[in-house]
C-alpha positions in Angstrom: -28.5 -89.4 17.3 -28.9 -93.1 17.4 -26.3 -95.8 17.9 -28.0 -99.0 16.8 -27.2 -102.6 16.0 -30.7 -103.7 15.4 -33.8 -101.9 14.0 -33.8 -98.0 14.2 -36.8 -95.7 14.3 -38.0 -94.8 10.8 -36.1 -91.8 9.5 -37.8 -88.5 9.1 -38.5 -87.8 5.4 -36.3 -85.3 3.7 -36.8 -83.6 0.4 -34.5 -84.9 -2.4 -31.3 -82.9 -2.5 -32.0 -81.1 0.8 -28.7 -79.8 2.2 -26.8 -82.4 0.1 -23.7 -81.7 -1.9 -24.6 -81.4 -5.5 -22.0 -84.0 -6.5 -23.5 -86.7 -4.4 -26.7 -88.7 -4.3 -29.7 -86.6 -3.3 -31.4 -89.1 -1.0 -30.3 -90.9 2.1 -26.8 -92.4 2.2 -25.3 -95.5 3.7 -21.9 -94.0 4.5 -19.4 -96.9 4.2 -16.2 -95.8 6.0 -14.1 -98.5 4.4 -10.7 -97.3 5.6 -9.9 -101.1 5.4 -9.5 -101.2 1.6 -6.8 -102.5 -0.7 -6.8 -99.3 -2.8 -4.4 -97.1 -0.7 -2.2 -99.9 0.8 -2.4 -103.6 0.9 -4.8 -105.2 3.4 -1.8 -106.8 5.1 -0.7 -103.3 6.3 -3.0 -103.7 9.3 -1.1 -101.3 11.5 -1.3 -98.3 9.2 -4.9 -99.2 8.2 -5.8 -99.2 11.9 -4.2 -95.8 12.4 -6.1 -94.4 9.5 -9.4 -95.9 10.8 -9.0 -93.9 14.0 -10.0 -90.9 11.9 -13.3 -92.6 10.8 -15.3 -90.3 13.2 -14.8 -87.5 10.7 -17.3 -89.1 8.4 -20.0 -87.9 10.9 -19.7 -84.5 9.2 -21.2 -86.0 6.0 -24.4 -87.1 7.6 -27.9 -85.6 7.0 -31.3 -86.7 8.4 -32.0 -90.3 7.3 -28.4 -91.3 6.8 -26.6 -94.3 8.2 -22.9 -94.5 9.1 -21.0 -97.8 9.2 -17.8 -97.0 11.1 -14.8 -99.2 12.0 -14.4 -97.3 15.3 -17.1 -96.3 17.7 -18.2 -92.6 18.0 -18.4 -91.4 21.5 -21.7 -89.9 22.7 -19.8 -86.6 23.5 -18.5 -86.3 19.9 -21.8 -87.2 18.3 -23.6 -84.6 20.4 -20.9 -82.0 19.5 -21.1 -82.6 15.8 -24.9 -82.7 15.8 -25.0 -79.4 17.6 -22.7 -77.7 15.0 -24.6 -79.3 12.1 -28.0 -78.6 13.5 -29.1 -82.2 13.7 -31.5 -83.6 16.2 -31.5 -86.9 18.2 -32.6 -89.7 16.0 -31.8 -87.9 12.7 -29.0 -90.3 11.8 -28.0 -93.9 12.7 -24.4 -94.9 13.6 -23.4 -98.5 13.4 -20.0 -99.4 14.8 -18.3 -102.4 13.2 -15.9 -104.5 15.3 -12.4 -104.5 13.7 -11.4 -107.5 11.6 -7.8 -107.0 10.5 -6.8 -108.2 7.0 -10.2 -108.2 5.4 -12.2 -105.5 3.5 -14.6 -103.5 5.6 -17.7 -105.1 3.9 -16.5 -108.5 5.0 -16.0 -107.2 8.5 -19.6 -106.1 8.6 -20.7 -109.6 7.6 -18.3 -111.4 10.0 -19.7 -109.3 12.9 -23.2 -110.5 12.1 -24.4 -107.0 11.3 -25.6 -107.7 7.7 -29.3 -108.5 8.7 -29.4 -105.2 10.7 -27.9 -103.3 7.8 -30.5 -104.8 5.4 -33.3 -103.6 7.8 -31.8 -100.1 7.8 -31.7 -100.0 4.0 -35.2 -101.3 3.6 -36.5 -98.6 5.9 -34.9 -95.9 3.6 -36.2 -96.1 0.1 -33.8 -94.5 -2.4 -30.7 -95.0 -0.2 -27.3 -95.2 -1.9 -23.9 -96.4 -0.7 -21.2 -93.7 -0.2 -17.8 -95.5 0.2 -14.7 -93.8 1.4 -12.9 -95.9 -1.3 -14.6 -97.3 -4.4 -13.0 -100.8 -4.3 -14.4 -104.1 -5.6 -15.6 -105.1 -2.2 -17.7 -101.9 -1.7 -19.2 -102.3 -5.2 -20.1 -105.9 -4.4 -21.6 -104.8 -1.0 -23.9 -102.3 -2.7 -24.9 -104.9 -5.3 -25.7 -107.4 -2.5 -27.8 -104.8 -0.7 -29.6 -103.9 -3.9 -28.7 -100.2 -3.7 -26.7 -97.9 -6.0 -23.3 -96.5 -5.4 -23.2 -92.7 -5.1 -22.8 -90.9 -7.4 -23.5 -93.5 -10.1 -27.3 -93.6 -9.9 -28.8 -96.8 -11.1 -25.8 -97.7 -13.2 -23.3 -99.9 -11.4 -19.6 -99.0 -11.5 -18.3 -100.9 -14.5 -15.3 -103.4 -14.3 -13.4 -100.8 -16.3 -14.1 -98.1 -13.7 -13.0 -100.3 -10.8 -9.9 -101.3 -12.8 -8.9 -97.6 -13.4 -9.6 -96.7 -9.8 -7.3 -99.5 -8.6 -4.6 -98.7 -11.2 -4.5 -94.9 -10.4 -4.1 -95.5 -6.6 -0.6 -96.9 -7.4 2.5 -94.9 -8.1 3.4 -96.8 -11.2 -0.1 -96.5 -12.6 -0.1 -92.8 -12.0 3.3 -92.3 -13.7 2.1 -94.2 -16.8 -1.0 -92.1 -17.2 0.9 -88.9 -16.4 3.3 -89.6 -19.2 0.4 -90.0 -21.7 -1.3 -86.7 -20.5 1.9 -84.7 -20.6 2.1 -84.1 -16.8 5.6 -83.3 -15.5 6.9 -85.9 -13.0 10.2 -86.4 -11.2 12.6 -88.7 -13.1 12.0 -92.2 -11.9 11.8 -95.9 -12.6 9.5 -98.8 -11.7 11.0 -102.2 -10.6 10.4 -105.5 -8.9 11.5 -106.0 -5.3 14.4 -108.2 -6.4 15.7 -105.4 -8.6 15.4 -102.6 -6.0 18.9 -102.4 -4.6 20.5 -102.3 -8.0 18.1 -99.6 -9.3 18.7 -97.4 -6.2 22.5 -97.7 -6.6 22.2 -96.7 -10.2 19.9 -93.7 -9.5 21.8 -92.4 -6.5 24.8 -92.2 -8.8 22.8 -89.9 -11.1 20.8 -87.9 -8.5 22.7 -88.3 -5.2 19.3 -88.7 -3.3 16.2 -90.7 -4.2 12.9 -91.6 -2.6 11.8 -95.3 -2.7 8.1 -95.8 -2.7 6.0 -99.0 -2.4 3.8 -99.0 -5.4 0.6 -98.9 -3.4 1.0 -96.5 -0.5 -0.5 -93.2 0.7 0.0 -90.4 3.2 3.8 -91.0 3.1 3.5 -94.6 4.4 6.5 -96.7 3.5 8.5 -93.9 1.8 12.3 -94.3 2.3 14.8 -91.5 1.4 18.2 -92.8 0.3 21.3 -90.7 -0.2 24.6 -91.8 -1.7 27.4 -92.3 0.8 29.7 -90.1 -1.1 30.7 -89.1 -4.7 30.8 -92.2 -6.7 29.7 -94.4 -3.8 26.6 -96.5 -3.9 24.4 -96.9 -0.8 24.4 -100.2 1.0 21.5 -102.8 0.6 18.2 -101.3 1.8 16.8 -104.5 3.3 13.3 -103.2 2.9 10.5 -105.7 3.7 8.7 -107.0 0.6 5.5 -105.2 1.4 4.9 -104.8 -2.3 6.4 -106.6 -5.3 6.4 -103.4 -7.3 8.4 -100.3 -6.3 9.0 -96.8 -7.7 12.3 -95.0 -7.3 12.3 -91.3 -8.0 14.9 -88.5 -7.9 14.4 -86.2 -4.8 13.6 -82.8 -6.2 14.4 -79.7 -4.2 10.9 -79.2 -2.7 9.7 -75.7 -1.6 6.0 -76.5 -1.4 3.8 -79.6 -1.4 0.4 -79.1 -3.1 -2.8 -81.0 -3.5 -5.9 -80.2 -5.5 -9.2 -82.0 -5.0 -11.6 -82.5 -7.9 -14.7 -84.4 -8.9 -15.4 -86.1 -12.2 -18.4 -87.7 -13.8 -20.4 -87.8 -16.9 -20.8 -84.0 -16.9 -17.1 -83.4 -16.8 -14.5 -82.5 -14.2 -14.7 -79.8 -11.6 -11.9 -78.6 -9.4 -13.2 -78.2 -5.9 -10.3 -76.7 -4.0 -6.5 -76.5 -4.0 -4.2 -76.1 -1.1 -0.7 -76.6 0.4 0.1 -79.8 2.4 2.1 -79.8 5.6 4.5 -82.7 5.5 7.3 -84.2 7.6 9.7 -86.7 6.0 7.3 -87.1 3.2 4.3 -87.9 5.4 1.1 -85.8 5.5 0.6 -83.8 8.7 -1.8 -81.0 7.7 -3.3 -78.9 4.9 -4.2 -75.2 4.2 -6.5 -73.8 1.6 -6.8 -71.8 -0.6 -3.3 -71.5 -2.0 -1.6 -68.3 -1.2 1.9 -66.8 -1.2 4.5 -68.2 -3.6 2.7 -71.5 -3.9 -0.3 -69.8 -5.5 1.7 -69.2 -8.7 1.4 -73.0 -9.5 -2.3 -73.1 -9.1 -3.3 -72.7 -12.7 -1.0 -75.4 -14.0 -1.9 -77.8 -11.2 -5.7 -77.4 -11.7 -5.3 -77.8 -15.5 -3.5 -81.1 -14.8 -6.4 -82.1 -12.5 -8.9 -81.5 -15.3 -6.9 -83.5 -17.8 -6.6 -86.3 -15.2 -10.3 -86.2 -14.4 -11.2 -86.4 -18.1 -9.1 -89.6 -18.3 -10.9 -91.1 -15.3 -14.3 -90.1 -16.8 -13.4 -91.8 -20.1 -12.9 -95.0 -18.2 -16.2 -94.8 -16.3 -15.0 -93.4 -12.9 -17.3 -90.9 -11.2 -16.5 -89.3 -7.9 -13.8 -87.5 -6.0 -10.0 -87.7 -6.6 -6.9 -85.7 -5.7 -3.8 -84.8 -7.6 -0.6 -84.2 -5.5 2.4 -82.3 -6.6 5.5 -80.4 -5.5 6.9 -77.1 -6.4 10.7 -76.9 -6.5 12.7 -74.0 -5.2 13.2 -73.0 -8.9 9.4 -72.7 -9.2 8.9 -75.9 -11.3 5.8 -78.0 -10.7 6.1 -81.8 -10.6 3.1 -84.1 -10.2 3.8 -87.1 -7.9 0.7 -89.1 -7.2 -3.1 -89.4 -7.6 -5.6 -90.6 -5.0 -8.8 -91.8 -6.6 -11.0 -92.0 -3.5 -12.1 -89.7 -0.6 -8.9 -88.4 0.9 -7.9 -86.9 4.2 -9.1 -83.5 3.0 -12.4 -84.4 1.3 -14.6 -84.8 4.3 -13.1 -81.8 6.3 -13.7 -79.6 3.2 -17.3 -80.8 3.0 -17.6 -79.9 6.7 -16.1 -76.5 6.2 -18.4 -75.8 3.2 -21.4 -76.9 5.2 -20.6 -74.8 8.3 -19.6 -71.7 6.3 -22.8 -71.9 4.3 -24.9 -71.6 7.5 -22.6 -68.8 8.7 -22.9 -66.9 5.4 -19.1 -67.0 4.9 -18.2 -67.2 1.2 -15.0 -69.0 0.1 -13.5 -69.3 3.6 -9.8 -69.9 4.4 -9.3 -73.1 6.4 -6.6 -75.5 7.5 -6.2 -78.9 9.0 -3.7 -79.3 11.8 -2.6 -81.6 14.6 -1.5 -80.1 17.9 0.0 -81.7 21.0 -1.7 -80.5 24.2 0.4 -80.0 27.4 -1.7 -82.6 29.2 -4.2 -85.3 28.4 -7.8 -83.9 27.9 -11.1 -85.6 27.6 -13.1 -84.5 24.6 -15.4 -82.4 26.8 -12.4 -80.7 28.3 -10.8 -79.9 24.9 -14.1 -78.5 23.6 -14.4 -76.4 26.8 -10.9 -75.0 26.3 -11.8 -73.8 22.8 -15.1 -72.3 23.8 -13.8 -70.6 26.9 -11.0 -68.9 24.9 -13.4 -67.8 22.1 -11.7 -70.1 19.6 -14.5 -72.7 19.1 -16.5 -72.6 15.9 -19.2 -69.9 15.9 -21.7 -69.5 13.1 -22.4 -66.0 14.4 -18.7 -65.0 13.9 -18.2 -67.2 10.9 -14.9 -68.5 12.3 -13.3 -70.8 14.8 -11.8 -74.3 15.3 -13.6 -77.7 15.1 -12.4 -80.9 16.6 -13.4 -82.8 13.6 -12.2 -86.3 14.4 -13.1 -86.7 18.1 -10.8 -87.4 20.9 -7.3 -88.9 20.2 -6.5 -92.2 21.8 -3.6 -90.6 23.8 -5.7 -87.5 24.8 -2.8 -85.3 23.6 -2.6 -85.2 19.8 -5.7 -83.3 18.7 -6.8 -83.0 15.1 -8.8 -79.9 14.2 -9.9 -77.7 11.4 -9.7 -73.9 11.7 -12.0 -71.7 9.6 -11.8 -68.0 8.9 -13.0 -65.4 6.4 -9.4 -64.8 5.1 -5.9 -66.1 5.2 -4.5 -63.4 7.5 -7.4 -64.0 10.0 -6.7 -67.7 9.8 -3.1 -67.1 10.8 -4.3 -65.1 13.8 -6.5 -67.9 15.0 -3.8 -70.5 14.5 -1.4 -68.5 16.6 -3.9 -68.2 19.4 -4.6 -72.0 19.2 -0.9 -72.7 19.8 -1.3 -70.9 23.2 -4.6 -72.8 24.0 -4.2 -76.3 22.6 -0.5 -76.6 22.1 2.1 -76.5 19.2 1.7 -78.1 15.8 3.0 -81.6 15.4 
């Protein structure tokens, strides 16, 4: 493993497509962890973008020999060695370039402001056939690839068109999603779009009809910025919300009686749309806290309709030139009715962990594993080495021989307490057993 700001050793040659996901570029990748993007939230939301960037180490699991990672947070040596050991990588196989934070600007601009562009050009020149793999396909990432003279994965030699970039931006907004959902016949909660100045009046009107509503900034993700509003009493409107004008466009929707929150991840391109996986989200107050796949129990009844909606949505994206991953999120009411509520046209919180699970399970010979993402709060602060030791001493660390176990996929948390992990097992019931044991070893879910 190499952490380099200048010129790296030349990469070892790899065969085209060797151990690479079939949906991505076959050759080396410049993995562009642009969590600082205006697709999910505005660039002014520096606090939440900084929190999301703390998960950038998870992109380590995408790397193969010859790849380069541009990351907004450094990866510790202990985490790099841990990931390399599980992935079967050797020292020097990949290059990791940390980019100092530059709040309020796109990640590509932060690379340039840090004076790293000459080093990145050298890394690219040493890797013929390299392509850019951005976390989010925004205009800044496309321009960065153009400036470096390399393609964007998975577009090949064709650049993402202005139409593709436009539809990507549009469908990472709540209003854009609702408009397209209406044309495709996807069921959505009743709602309205308004400007910030009209927000209080619209909320008052809709709480009169539905008693409780959820107010969403048009460009938000992961539950960021959601506000739940309930009428004070029958016939009484809530008081002024006094929400900050973080967005000039807002969506107000009825609060449906949610039993399950679902998300399906798919990939679309010239060859059509493929559903990759579907699972159930763990949420708290509308915010994403974890994920479990595949769908099982009562939530599994909605899988067919949800995945058909994803195929319709992917076809729409493909017609407008978008190629790559996207997710479709939905809820199932206690009456068993499915409602779509947003799309995320980018790599999401589950995309990279799923790629890691697929890669580890392939080596272990485990077909279609059950897996989940969780956060646990440890009883005391641990170093990364201590947390790994706890898992391995208890027999809960990932083992290719057993084909199951937990992986600390995002490195050490800043507080040493709130650990993100993925648990993998051959079946749902076995996954439940491992998760119960993890509670005793690493602490309860948060």
